[in-house]
N, C-alpha and C positions, 0 to 999 in steps of 0.2 A: 504493500500500500504506500502510495506516495505521500510525502510530507507536505501538507498545504503551505507551510511557511517557505519551504524550499521552492515549491512551484511559483510562489510570489517573488521571492528574492532572486532567483536565478536569472530571470530576464533583466532585473535591475542591475545585477552584477555584470551581465554581458554589456549593458549600455555603458556602465562606468568604465569597463575595460576598453571599450571602443573609444570612449572620449578621452581617457587619460592613460590607457595602458601602453600602447605601442607607439614607436617612433613614427610609423607611417601615418598616424593620425595627429601628430604634433603640429603645432602652427609653424609655418615657414617664417623666416626672419621678416619677410615683407608683410605677412599677415599679422604677425605680432606687433610690428611697428605701426601698421595701419590701425590696429585696435588701440594701441597706446595713444597715438596722436588724435584719433577720433574721440576718445574719452577725455583727453585734455581740452580739445576744442569745445566739447559739450560743457565741461566744467567752467571754463573761462567765459563761455557765452552766458551762463547763468549769472556771472559777476559783471557782465557788460565790459569785460576787459578786452576790448576789440583789437588792440594792437597785438596782444598775445594770441587771440584767435586767428588773426590774419597771418601771423608768423608761423603758427602751427599748421594752418591750412596750406600755406605754400610748401611747407616741408612734406605734407601729405601728398600734394600734387606732384612732388618731385620723385616720389617712390615709383619704381618701375612695376607696371602691371598690378597696381593696387586696386582693390575693389572698394571704391569710396561710396559711402552711403549718401542718399539724397539729403538726409538731415545734416550731414557734415558740409555738403555743398551749400545748403541754405544758411548754416551758421557763417560760412565764409562770405556769403552775400551780405548778411547783416553787418559783418565786420567792414567790408569794403564800403558799404553805404555810410556807416558811422565815420569812416575816415575820409569821406567825401568823393570817393571814386565811383560814381554811379554807373559808369559804363562797365567797369569790372564787376560791380555788384550784379548787374544784369546778366553778364556772362556766367557768373557763378549760379545765379538763379535758374538760368537756362539749363545748366548742367544738372541742377537738382530736378528740374522738370523731366529731363531725359532718364534720370535714375530712379524716379519715384512711381513707376507704373504699378507697383504692388503696395504702395504706401499712400492711401487715399488722402490722408490729412496733409502730408507734405506735398502731394500732387496739387491739391487745391491751393495751398499757400504759394507754391512756386508759380502756378498758373496766374494767380492774382497779381503776383509781383511783376511778371513779364508783361501782363496786360496793362498794369499801372505805368510801367516804363514807356510802353508804346504810346499811351494816351497823354501822359503828363510831362514828357521830356522831349527836347528837340536838340539837334546838333548845331553847333556854332564853331566857326573858325575866326579867331581874333588875332590880328597881327599888328604889332606896334611898329610904326615908322622908326627908322634909325635915328631920326631927329626928335622923336618924342621923348620928353624928359618928365612927363607928368606922372601922376599916380596911376599905377597899373591895376587898380582895384575895380572889379566888376560890381557895380552898384545897382540894386533893384530900384526901379522908379515907383514901386508899390510896396506897402509894408510887408515885411517878411516875418512870419511867426514860427514856421516849422524849422526845427533844428536840422532836419535833413537838408532843406534848401540852403541854409546857412553854411553847412559843412561842404556842400558841393561848390558853392560860390567861393568859399575861402580857398579850397584846393585849386580851383580854376585860376583864381587870382595869383596864387603862389606860383603855379606853373607859368603864368604869363610874365610875372616879374622875373623869373629865373631864365626863361627861354625866349621871351619877347614874342611868343606865339603860343596860342592854346587852341587845340581842336578836340572837342568832345561834347558830351551831352550836359545840358543844364536844364533846370525846371522851366517849363513854359512861363513866359512873362515878359515884362518890359524892363529893359536895362539901359545903363549908360556907362561909358568909360571916357574919361577926359570930357570933351564936349560932343562926343558921339553918342547917339541914341540908337537902339536897335530892339526889335521884338523877336521873340522865339516862340513859335507855336507849331512845332512839328514841321513836317514837309521837308523840302530841300534844305541842305546845309546853309545856314545864314553866315555870310562872310562879311567881316568888319575890318576895315583897315584904318587904324587910328593915327591921324596926323597930328603934328604939333598944334597946340591950342592957340588960335589967333582970332581975336575978336569974337564974333558970333557966327562963325562959319557953320553951315548946315551939316548934318551927319553925312558920312560917306558909308553907305550900306549897299552891299551887292546882294541881290536876291539869289 
């Protein structure tokens, strides 16, 4: 007569042996590092430590043949957004969308993110004349209350100050730089060439 307790525990023992017993079932170095980085990304995201999330996400993406979860991609998108790089945030959200087919919650969030980007952001190229010595800050002509918008504009202004050119997405709205005004509402890339400030010259905006 069989022992009922053995009938119950034997399958459990087999499962444990499969999970932990043999080297053939041990995590590969890539799998182990993927798990470690993903856990760290989730932990830092809960603390809104976005620089750390971004750093660990980049390390995760650098792993060869890593199986990265949709949630890790989405955490990376939140980090990029908080740091002001909305184009990179959208790229990461799109990765989350591709990886979230079996994760309805993440699929919905990633879908909403990508849709929001397509509706509420437009691409602009701003170039400063070599003779322009004014303030390179992109200023909204309407009140800005959203931290996301401020972060994006701050980063764009930093890029412009450093390289004298910025091309990327910013929130739809009305802006100015120097004495140039321009509007961004999706559609084709808005091109702005900023000349030295002289009197009340009209804006130079290329559609």
